[in-house]
C-alpha positions as CSV (number, residue, x, y, z in Angstrom):
1,M,13.9,-0.4,9.8
2,L,13.8,-1.7,6.3
3,V,10.8,-2.5,4.0
4,S,11.4,-6.3,4.3
5,Q,11.0,-6.1,8.0
6,I,7.9,-4.2,7.8
7,L,6.4,-6.8,5.3
8,K,7.4,-9.6,7.7
9,T,5.0,-8.2,10.6
10,K,2.3,-7.9,8.4
11,A,-0.9,-10.3,9.3
12,Q,-1.8,-10.4,5.6
13,Q,1.2,-10.6,3.2
14,D,-0.8,-11.7,0.0
15,V,-1.1,-8.9,-2.4
16,V,-4.6,-8.3,-3.9
17,T,-4.4,-7.6,-7.5
18,V,-7.2,-7.0,-10.2
19,S,-7.2,-7.0,-13.8
20,P,-7.5,-3.4,-15.6
21,T,-10.4,-4.8,-17.6
22,L,-12.4,-5.5,-14.3
23,S,-15.4,-3.0,-13.5
24,I,-14.9,-0.3,-11.0
25,A,-18.2,-2.1,-9.2
26,E,-16.3,-5.2,-9.0
27,A,-13.2,-3.6,-7.8
28,A,-15.1,-2.1,-5.1
29,K,-16.7,-5.4,-4.2
30,I,-13.2,-6.7,-3.7
31,L,-12.1,-3.9,-1.6
32,S,-15.3,-4.2,0.8
33,E,-14.9,-8.2,1.0
34,K,-11.3,-8.0,2.0
35,R,-11.6,-5.1,4.0
36,I,-8.8,-3.2,2.4
37,G,-8.3,0.2,0.9
38,T,-6.1,-0.3,-2.3
39,V,-5.8,-3.0,-5.0
40,V,-2.7,-3.2,-7.2
41,V,-3.8,-3.5,-11.0
42,S,-1.9,-6.1,-12.9
43,R,-2.4,-7.5,-16.3
44,D,-0.4,-10.6,-15.3
45,G,-0.5,-11.0,-11.4
46,A,3.2,-10.3,-11.4
47,T,4.0,-6.6,-12.2
48,A,2.3,-3.4,-11.1
49,D,0.4,-1.6,-13.9
50,G,-1.6,0.6,-11.5
51,I,-3.1,1.2,-8.3
52,L,-6.7,1.9,-7.3
53,S,-7.8,2.9,-4.0
54,E,-11.3,3.4,-2.4
55,R,-10.6,7.4,-2.3
56,D,-10.4,7.1,-6.2
57,I,-13.6,5.4,-6.5
58,V,-15.4,7.8,-3.9
59,R,-13.8,10.7,-5.8
60,E,-15.1,9.3,-9.2
61,I,-18.7,8.8,-8.0
62,G,-18.9,12.1,-6.3
63,A,-17.6,13.8,-9.6
64,R,-19.4,11.6,-12.3
65,G,-22.2,9.7,-10.3
66,A,-22.7,6.1,-9.8
67,G,-22.7,5.5,-13.6
68,C,-18.7,5.3,-13.3
69,L,-19.2,2.0,-11.5
70,S,-19.7,0.4,-14.9
71,H,-16.5,1.8,-16.4
72,T,-13.2,-0.3,-16.2
73,V,-10.5,-0.3,-13.6
74,E,-7.9,1.0,-16.3
75,T,-10.0,4.2,-16.7
76,L,-9.8,5.3,-13.1
77,M,-6.2,3.5,-12.1
78,T,-3.5,5.6,-11.2
79,T,-0.7,4.6,-13.4
80,R,2.4,6.8,-12.2
81,L,3.3,4.4,-9.6
82,V,5.6,5.3,-6.7
83,T,7.1,1.9,-5.6
84,C,10.1,0.7,-3.3
85,G,12.1,-2.3,-2.8
86,Q,12.5,-4.5,0.0
87,E,15.8,-2.9,1.1
88,E,14.5,0.8,1.4
89,A,14.6,2.3,4.5
90,A,11.1,3.2,6.4
91,D,12.1,6.6,6.8
92,S,12.6,6.9,3.1
93,V,9.1,5.3,2.3
94,L,7.4,7.6,4.9
95,Q,9.0,10.6,3.4
96,Q,7.6,9.6,-0.3
97,M,4.3,8.8,1.1
98,T,3.9,12.0,3.0
99,D,5.4,14.2,0.1
100,G,3.2,12.4,-2.6
101,R,0.1,12.1,-0.2
102,F,-0.6,8.7,-0.7
103,R,-1.2,6.0,1.6
104,H,-0.1,2.7,-0.2
105,M,3.0,1.7,-1.9
106,P,3.8,-1.7,-3.9
107,V,6.8,-3.4,-2.9
108,L,8.8,-4.6,-5.9
109,N,11.8,-7.1,-6.3
110,A,13.4,-7.1,-9.5
111,G,10.3,-5.7,-11.0
112,V,8.0,-8.2,-9.3
113,L,5.3,-7.4,-7.0
114,I,5.8,-9.0,-3.5
115,G,3.9,-6.8,-1.4
116,V,2.1,-3.6,-0.4
117,I,2.9,-1.3,2.6
118,S,0.5,1.3,4.0
119,L,1.4,4.5,5.7
120,G,-0.2,2.8,8.7
121,D,2.3,-0.2,8.3
122,V,5.2,2.0,8.3
123,V,4.0,4.1,11.1
124,K,3.4,1.1,13.0
125,A,6.9,-0.2,12.4
126,K,8.4,3.2,13.4
127,L,6.4,3.3,16.7
128,M,7.8,-0.3,17.5
129,E,11.3,0.9,16.8
130,L,11.0,4.0,19.1
131,S,9.7,1.7,21.9
132,M,12.5,-0.7,21.8
133,E,15.1,2.2,21.5
134,K,13.5,3.7,24.6
135,N,13.5,0.5,26.4
136,A,17.4,0.0,25.6
137,L,18.1,3.5,26.7
138,E,16.1,3.1,30.2
139,G,18.0,-0.1,30.6
140,M,21.4,1.5,30.0
141,I,20.4,4.3,32.6
142,M,19.0,1.7,35.0
143,G,22.2,-0.2,34.5
144,H,20.4,-3.6,33.3
């Protein structure tokens, strides 16, 4: 299964981006309102400059206190992004997420942000793929 196929199965396909100059508090509000775990940080809405997760925010509050909520997103975002292309295999993405211990990956096409896939999206796709293979094998065994 390819990343492009996973993107097609997602209910919400638009990518939520925030400016690096937005406050952490405003970014947290967006995460809460949209019921998502991560936002891509982008200066122009088309490229991925960084990523900010709810985990990043919680860890910072725990380390520095609530005062960090007034800081800008660029002070907290992860800038060493691991991204993928839409033609990358789900197995490869799953391995990168597992090895890197992160749950969200921006998807780029010629450097332009076209989506974000989560670990949950990849696992769901893999389970669907396994289920289809199981049904096909059962059909072959039963002679259908």
